[in-house]
C-alpha positions in Angstrom: -20.1 -16.0 -10.9 -16.7 -17.7 -10.0 -14.6 -16.3 -7.4 -11.1 -17.7 -7.5 -8.2 -17.2 -4.6 -4.9 -18.1 -6.4 -2.4 -18.5 -3.7 -0.3 -20.6 -1.5 -2.4 -21.8 1.2 -1.3 -20.3 4.4 -3.1 -18.3 6.9 -1.4 -14.8 6.0 -2.9 -15.1 2.5 -6.4 -14.7 4.0 -7.6 -18.3 3.0 -9.3 -18.6 6.3 -11.1 -15.1 5.7 -12.4 -16.1 2.3 -13.8 -19.4 3.7 -15.6 -17.4 6.3 -16.9 -14.8 3.7 -18.0 -17.9 1.6 -19.8 -19.4 4.6 -21.7 -16.2 5.1 -22.8 -16.4 1.4 -23.7 -20.0 1.5 -25.9 -19.3 4.9 -27.6 -16.7 2.7 -28.1 -19.0 -0.2 -26.1 -16.5 -2.5 -25.5 -18.0 -5.8 -21.8 -18.0 -6.3 -18.8 -20.4 -6.7 -15.8 -19.8 -4.3 -12.6 -21.8 -5.8 -9.3 -22.3 -4.2 -6.4 -22.6 -6.7 -3.1 -23.7 -5.1 -2.0 -26.1 -2.3 -0.8 -26.3 1.3 2.6 -25.4 1.9 5.1 -27.9 3.5 6.7 -27.1 6.7 5.0 -24.1 7.1 3.4 -23.4 10.5 0.5 -21.3 9.3 -0.5 -23.7 6.4 -3.7 -24.7 5.6 -4.0 -28.6 6.0 -5.6 -30.7 3.4 -7.9 -32.0 6.2 -9.3 -28.3 6.7 -9.6 -28.0 2.8 -11.6 -31.4 2.8 -13.8 -30.1 5.5 -14.7 -26.9 3.4 -15.3 -28.8 0.2 -17.7 -31.5 2.2 -19.7 -28.5 3.7 -20.2 -27.2 0.1 -18.4 -23.8 1.1 -15.7 -24.0 -1.5 -14.2 -25.9 -4.3 -10.5 -26.7 -4.6 -9.1 -26.8 -8.0 -5.6 -27.9 -7.2 -2.3 -26.6 -8.2 -1.7 -25.3 -11.7 1.7 -24.0 -13.5 -0.6 -22.8 -16.5 -2.4 -20.1 -14.6 -3.0 -18.3 -18.0 -5.6 -21.1 -18.6 -7.3 -21.0 -15.2 -8.0 -16.9 -15.1 -10.2 -17.1 -18.0 -12.5 -19.5 -16.3 -13.3 -17.1 -13.3 -15.1 -14.0 -12.8 -13.6 -12.4 -10.1 -10.1 -12.9 -8.4 -9.7 -12.5 -4.8 -6.8 -12.1 -2.6 -7.6 -11.2 1.2 -4.1 -11.4 2.3 -3.3 -9.4 5.6 0.6 -9.3 5.8 3.0 -7.0 4.0 4.2 -8.3 0.7 5.3 -6.8 -2.6 2.8 -6.3 -5.5 1.3 -10.0 -5.4 2.0 -11.8 -8.7 -1.3 -13.4 -8.5 -3.0 -9.8 -8.8 -0.7 -8.8 -11.5 -1.8 -12.0 -13.5 -5.4 -11.4 -12.6 -5.3 -7.6 -13.9 -3.2 -9.0 -17.0 -6.2 -11.5 -17.6 -8.9 -8.7 -17.4 -10.4 -9.7 -14.2 -11.7 -7.5 -11.5 -10.2 -8.0 -8.1 -11.2 -8.0 -4.6 -8.3 -7.8 -2.2 -7.3 -6.1 1.2 -6.3 -2.7 1.6 -2.8 -3.5 2.5 0.6 -2.2 0.7 1.2 -4.1 -2.4 -2.6 -4.9 -3.2 -3.6 -1.4 -3.4 -0.9 -0.5 -5.7 -2.4 -2.6 -8.3 -6.1 -2.8 -7.1 -7.6 0.9 -7.5 -10.9 1.4 -5.3 -13.9 1.3 -7.6 -11.8 1.2 -10.8 -10.6 -2.3 -11.4 -11.6 -3.8 -8.0 -12.9 -3.5 -4.5 -10.4 -3.0 -1.4 -11.5 -4.3 2.0 -10.0 -4.2 5.5 -7.9 -7.3 6.3 -9.6 -10.0 8.2 -12.9 -8.9 7.7 -15.0 -11.8 6.2 -18.5 -9.7 6.3 -16.7 -6.7 4.4 -15.4 -9.6 1.9 -18.8 -11.2 1.6 -20.3 -7.7 0.9 -17.7 -6.7 -1.8 -18.2 -10.4 -3.3 -22.0 -9.8 -3.4 -21.4 -6.1 -5.0 -19.4 -7.8 -8.0 -21.4 -11.1 -8.1 -24.4 -8.9 -8.6 -23.4 -6.7 -11.3 -21.9 -8.3 -14.6 -21.6 -4.8 -16.3 -19.2 -3.8 -13.5 -17.3 -6.8 -13.5 -16.7 -6.1 -17.2 -15.8 -2.6 -16.8 -13.5 -3.3 -13.8 -11.8 -6.0 -15.8 -11.1 -3.9 -18.8 -9.5 -1.4 -16.5 -7.4 -4.2 -14.4 -6.1 -4.9 -18.0 -5.3 -1.2 -18.8 -3.6 -1.0 -15.2 -1.6 -4.0 -16.1 -0.3 -3.2 -19.6 0.4 0.5 -18.5 2.2 -0.5 -15.1 3.4 -4.0 -15.2 4.3 -5.2 -18.7 7.5 -7.0 -19.0 8.8 -3.9 -21.2 7.9 -1.5 -18.4 9.6 -3.6 -15.7 12.8 -4.3 -17.5 13.3 -0.7 -18.3 12.5 0.1 -14.8 15.0 -1.9 -13.5 17.6 -0.7 -16.2 17.1 2.8 -15.2 17.5 1.9 -11.5 20.7 0.2 -12.3 21.8 3.1 -14.3 20.9 5.7 -11.9 22.6 3.9 -9.0 25.7 2.9 -11.0 25.2 -0.9 -10.9 26.4 -3.1 -13.6 
């Protein structure tokens, strides 16, 4: 299976946590591919450097696919989407896209992520900054293609029910109407 982290490459997105989990799996000779899709952030103090990325690649821990503007072409190439972020954010766009693409999700049990990822339904939630728990979750989904398929279907349902463009636009219009805006 292929596990992808689609993200800006800053520490807060959990890139290092995923790499540490990948190292655990690599040391166990667990057959899985961990891919990073994105790029380092310029002028960002917590950015992952290209040198760090190259070290991980040279060690055989991860693959780096680079930056893509057409993520709709990338999601079908992976089996699991992982975002082990540890900072407060809204609902991550990458997880909405993953769900819309019918992919199971592994993410951290933090606000925003747990709104779209329902434990055991469409993905797995792990504690932030816990590479051991992340490696265990990756193995759980990596070992069970049927579970990945089931969770992927549920992800798609959640995306359509809660995050379709019609749902979002109607939500904004209702908010504006209720608050006398516009």
